[in-house]
C-alpha positions as CSV (number, residue, x, y, z in Angstrom):
1,M,131.4,162.8,74.7
2,P,133.7,165.2,76.4
3,G,137.4,165.9,75.2
4,S,140.0,163.3,75.3
5,H,142.1,165.5,77.8
6,F,138.7,165.7,79.9
7,R,138.0,161.9,80.4
8,P,139.8,160.9,82.7
9,V,138.9,163.7,85.6
10,L,135.2,162.8,84.8
11,A,135.9,159.5,84.9
12,L,137.9,159.5,88.3
13,S,135.2,162.5,89.6
14,L,132.3,159.8,88.7
15,L,134.4,156.8,90.2
16,L,134.6,158.9,93.7
17,A,131.4,160.1,93.3
18,I,129.2,156.7,92.9
19,G,131.6,154.9,95.2
20,A,130.7,157.6,98.2
21,L,127.2,156.4,97.4
22,M,127.7,153.3,97.5
23,G,129.5,153.3,100.6
24,L,126.2,155.2,102.4
25,T,124.1,151.9,101.3
26,S,125.5,150.1,104.2
27,I,124.6,152.7,106.6
28,L,121.3,153.3,105.5
29,V,120.4,149.4,105.6
30,K,121.7,149.0,109.2
31,L,119.2,152.1,110.3
32,A,116.7,150.4,108.6
33,G,117.1,147.3,109.7
34,N,117.2,149.4,113.3
35,I,113.9,150.6,113.0
36,G,111.9,147.2,111.7
37,W,113.0,146.7,108.1
38,P,113.1,143.7,107.0
39,A,116.5,143.6,105.1
40,M,114.5,141.9,101.6
41,A,111.6,144.2,101.9
42,Y,113.5,147.5,102.1
43,L,115.9,146.2,99.0
44,F,112.9,145.2,97.0
45,W,110.7,148.2,97.5
46,S,114.3,150.5,97.1
47,L,115.2,148.6,93.8
48,L,111.2,149.2,92.7
49,G,111.0,153.1,93.7
50,G,114.6,153.7,92.2
51,G,113.9,152.0,89.0
52,L,110.9,153.7,88.5
53,L,112.4,156.7,89.0
54,L,115.0,155.8,86.9
55,L,112.5,155.0,83.7
56,L,110.6,158.7,84.8
57,F,114.1,160.3,83.7
58,T,114.6,158.6,80.6
59,W,111.0,159.6,79.5
60,I,111.8,163.2,80.1
61,R,115.3,162.5,78.1
62,S,113.7,161.1,75.6
63,E,116.0,158.2,76.0
64,R,113.4,155.2,77.1
65,P,114.7,151.9,77.4
66,G,113.8,149.2,74.7
67,I,111.7,145.9,75.0
68,S,112.9,143.8,72.8
69,P,113.4,140.1,73.7
70,G,117.0,140.3,73.4
71,L,116.9,143.6,76.2
72,L,114.9,142.2,78.4
73,G,117.3,139.3,78.6
74,Y,119.7,141.8,79.4
75,Y,117.7,143.4,81.8
76,L,117.2,139.9,83.7
77,A,120.5,138.5,83.5
78,S,122.4,141.9,84.6
79,G,119.5,142.5,87.2
80,L,120.6,138.7,88.7
81,L,124.3,139.0,88.7
82,S,124.3,143.3,89.5
83,I,121.7,144.1,91.4
84,A,119.5,140.6,93.0
85,V,122.1,138.5,94.5
86,P,124.9,140.5,95.4
87,N,122.4,143.2,97.2
88,G,120.4,140.5,99.0
89,L,123.6,139.1,100.6
90,L,125.0,142.4,101.5
91,F,121.2,143.8,102.6
92,S,120.8,140.5,104.6
93,S,124.0,140.2,106.4
94,I,124.6,143.8,107.4
95,G,122.5,142.7,110.5
96,H,124.9,139.8,111.6
97,V,128.6,141.2,110.5
98,G,127.8,145.1,110.5
99,A,127.7,147.6,108.5
100,G,131.8,148.1,108.6
101,F,132.7,144.8,107.6
102,A,129.9,144.5,104.9
103,S,131.4,147.8,103.3
104,M,134.8,146.7,103.3
105,C,133.5,143.4,101.3
106,L,133.0,146.0,98.5
107,A,136.5,146.7,98.1
108,F,137.2,143.2,96.4
109,P,135.3,143.5,92.8
110,P,138.5,145.5,91.3
111,L,140.5,142.3,91.8
112,I,138.4,139.9,91.0
113,T,137.0,141.7,87.8
114,Y,140.4,141.8,86.5
115,L,140.9,137.9,86.9
116,L,138.1,137.3,85.3
117,A,138.7,139.7,82.4
118,L,141.9,137.6,82.4
119,A,140.7,134.5,82.2
120,L,138.2,135.9,79.2
121,R,141.1,137.6,77.3
122,M,139.5,141.0,77.9
123,E,142.7,142.3,79.7
124,R,146.3,141.5,79.3
125,L,148.5,139.6,81.8
126,S,150.4,142.1,83.9
127,R,152.7,140.4,86.8
128,I,152.3,144.6,88.3
129,R,148.5,144.1,88.1
130,L,148.8,140.3,89.3
131,L,151.1,141.2,92.5
132,G,148.2,144.2,93.2
133,I,145.2,141.3,93.0
134,C,147.8,139.0,95.7
135,I,148.0,141.8,98.1
136,G,144.6,142.4,97.7
137,L,143.2,138.5,98.2
138,A,145.7,138.5,100.9
139,G,144.0,141.3,102.6
140,S,140.5,139.8,101.9
141,L,141.9,136.8,103.9
142,L,142.9,138.7,107.1
143,L,139.5,140.4,107.0
144,A,137.6,137.1,107.5
145,L,139.9,135.7,109.7
146,G,139.2,138.8,111.8
147,K,135.7,138.6,111.7
148,L,135.8,135.1,112.5
149,N,138.6,135.0,115.5
150,A,136.5,138.1,116.9
151,G,133.5,135.3,117.2
152,D,130.6,138.0,117.2
153,S,129.3,137.0,113.7
154,P,128.3,133.5,111.9
155,L,130.3,131.8,110.0
156,L,127.3,131.8,107.6
157,W,126.7,135.6,107.2
158,V,130.4,136.4,107.3
159,L,130.8,134.0,103.9
160,A,127.4,135.5,102.2
161,A,129.0,139.4,102.6
162,L,132.4,137.9,101.2
163,C,130.2,136.3,98.3
164,V,129.0,139.9,97.3
165,P,132.4,140.8,95.4
166,V,131.8,137.8,93.4
167,F,128.4,138.4,92.0
168,L,129.4,142.1,91.4
169,A,132.6,141.2,89.6
170,L,130.4,138.8,87.3
171,G,128.0,142.1,86.6
172,N,130.7,143.9,85.5
173,I,132.1,141.3,82.8
174,Y,128.4,140.2,81.6
175,R,127.4,143.9,81.5
176,A,130.6,144.8,79.4
177,R,130.7,141.5,77.2
178,Y,127.1,141.9,76.5
179,W,126.3,145.6,76.2
180,P,123.7,146.1,73.5
181,A,124.3,147.5,70.6
182,G,123.8,151.2,70.4
183,A,121.9,151.4,73.9
184,S,122.6,154.6,75.5
185,P,124.2,154.1,79.2
186,L,121.3,156.0,80.7
187,S,118.4,153.8,79.1
188,L,119.9,150.7,80.7
189,A,120.0,151.5,83.8
190,P,116.5,151.5,84.9
191,G,115.7,148.0,83.3
192,M,118.5,146.6,85.5
193,L,116.9,147.7,88.8
194,L,113.6,147.1,87.6
195,G,115.0,143.4,86.5
196,G,116.6,143.1,90.2
197,A,113.4,143.5,91.6
198,L,111.0,141.7,89.9
199,L,113.6,139.0,90.0
200,L,112.9,139.4,94.2
201,V,109.1,138.5,94.0
202,P,109.0,135.0,94.0
203,L,111.0,135.2,97.0
204,G,107.5,136.0,98.8
205,L,106.3,132.6,97.5
206,F,108.7,131.1,100.1
207,G,107.7,133.0,103.2
208,V,110.1,135.8,102.8
209,D,108.3,139.0,104.2
210,L,108.7,141.9,101.5
211,A,105.9,143.9,103.2
212,P,106.9,147.6,102.9
213,R,107.0,149.1,106.8
214,L,105.8,153.0,106.1
215,E,104.3,153.4,110.0
216,N,106.6,156.3,110.7
217,T,107.8,159.2,109.2
218,A,111.6,157.3,109.3
219,A,110.8,154.5,107.8
220,V,109.5,156.0,105.1
221,G,112.1,158.6,104.9
222,L,114.9,155.6,104.8
223,L,113.2,154.0,102.2
224,A,112.9,157.5,100.0
225,L,116.8,158.2,100.3
226,Q,117.4,154.5,99.1
227,M,115.5,155.1,96.5
228,L,117.0,158.0,95.2
229,L,120.6,156.5,95.9
230,F,119.9,153.5,93.6
231,A,118.8,155.9,91.1
232,A,121.7,158.0,91.0
233,V,124.1,155.3,91.7
234,Y,122.7,153.1,89.1
235,A,122.3,156.1,86.2
236,L,125.6,156.9,86.6
237,F,127.1,153.4,86.6
238,F,125.9,152.7,83.3
239,V,127.9,156.1,81.9
240,L,131.1,155.6,84.1
241,Q,131.2,151.9,82.7
242,N,130.5,153.0,78.9
243,L,133.3,156.3,79.6
244,A,136.3,153.8,81.0
245,G,135.5,150.0,80.8
246,T,134.8,147.9,83.3
247,V,138.4,147.4,85.4
248,F,138.3,151.3,86.0
249,L,134.6,151.2,87.2
250,S,134.8,148.0,89.3
251,Q,136.9,150.1,91.8
252,I,134.2,151.9,92.7
253,G,133.9,149.1,95.4
254,S,136.8,150.1,97.1
255,V,135.7,153.8,97.7
256,A,132.6,152.6,98.9
257,A,134.2,150.2,101.2
258,I,135.9,153.1,102.9
259,T,133.4,155.4,102.6
260,G,131.1,152.6,104.2
261,A,133.5,151.5,107.1
262,A,134.4,155.0,108.0
263,I,131.0,156.1,108.5
264,A,129.9,152.5,110.2
265,I,132.9,153.0,112.9
266,G,132.8,157.2,113.5
267,L,128.8,157.3,113.6
268,L,127.3,154.1,114.1
269,G,129.8,153.4,116.9
270,E,130.9,150.0,115.3
271,Q,134.3,148.5,116.8
272,G,136.9,148.5,114.2
273,S,140.0,146.3,114.8
274,L,143.5,145.6,113.6
275,S,142.8,143.1,111.1
276,M,140.1,145.7,109.5
277,L,142.8,148.2,109.0
278,L,145.3,146.0,107.8
279,A,143.0,144.6,105.8
280,A,142.1,147.8,104.4
281,L,145.7,148.6,103.3
282,C,146.1,145.3,101.4
283,I,143.0,146.4,99.8
284,V,144.0,149.9,99.2
285,G,147.7,148.8,98.0
286,G,146.3,146.2,95.7
287,V,143.7,148.2,93.8
288,L,145.8,151.0,93.8
289,L,148.6,148.6,91.9
290,V,145.9,147.1,89.6
291,A,144.5,150.5,88.9
292,W,148.1,151.6,88.0
293,R,149.6,149.1,85.7
294,G,146.6,149.5,83.8
295,A,146.7,153.5,83.3
296,K,150.5,152.8,82.3
297,E,149.1,150.1,79.8
298,A,146.2,152.8,78.2
299,Q,148.7,155.5,77.8
300,A,151.3,153.2,75.7
């Protein structure tokens, strides 16, 4: 583990790197949908491939995941809350609400995570952080109302995208409270990805298309990129949570939101709006207040 004066620098570097990689996910999902990948099929095969890549990596590093009943339960629960449900909602909603809007929704987990941590007495009450939460949630309201007023997306899919950060926050809290004793960060990551993939399999019994689309180079290339992205993000994800804690980790979403929205507007030609800009300012302001106060408390 790095020396204490290197920890903040390493944590911030990991935060920016993981957030930027997560921001690319919305873009890849939209591109995959444009060439014929069903959302849930793309998610399933990406999770399966990413999990197997991580499993191979852990074997090479001799950090193999455990398979005790307690660990298997942890993989499934964390896979449900952190992987299967939020990514299922995200991947499915992007085709209806756009990659930019979906990316912006990733900014809210820090605020929701702090509220949950507060309720569970994992964090102390701070008026500054509470103000940050209120400002950030005002941003979410602006974002939702702006999208609904635009009239280009069904209410159901707007709500589905807005539910993504709720499950991500629940996953953050679950992993922190039930982290298996003695488990290394890297040994837990493949189990969570493969657990998430396994939980998607029953969808095939209800008519959801999970068949892979490998007809052309572009389809295969986008799948390979998403596999690598999942493997890299979630390997670093557990490292950062172990290094800097749950509330700090949750700020990944803010970086992902700005990265994904900027790429969607700049490269994919999606339409930005005043409400999205105002929401982004509220989100950034709220998260900075939550993070700044948390840093001050950690130094005290």
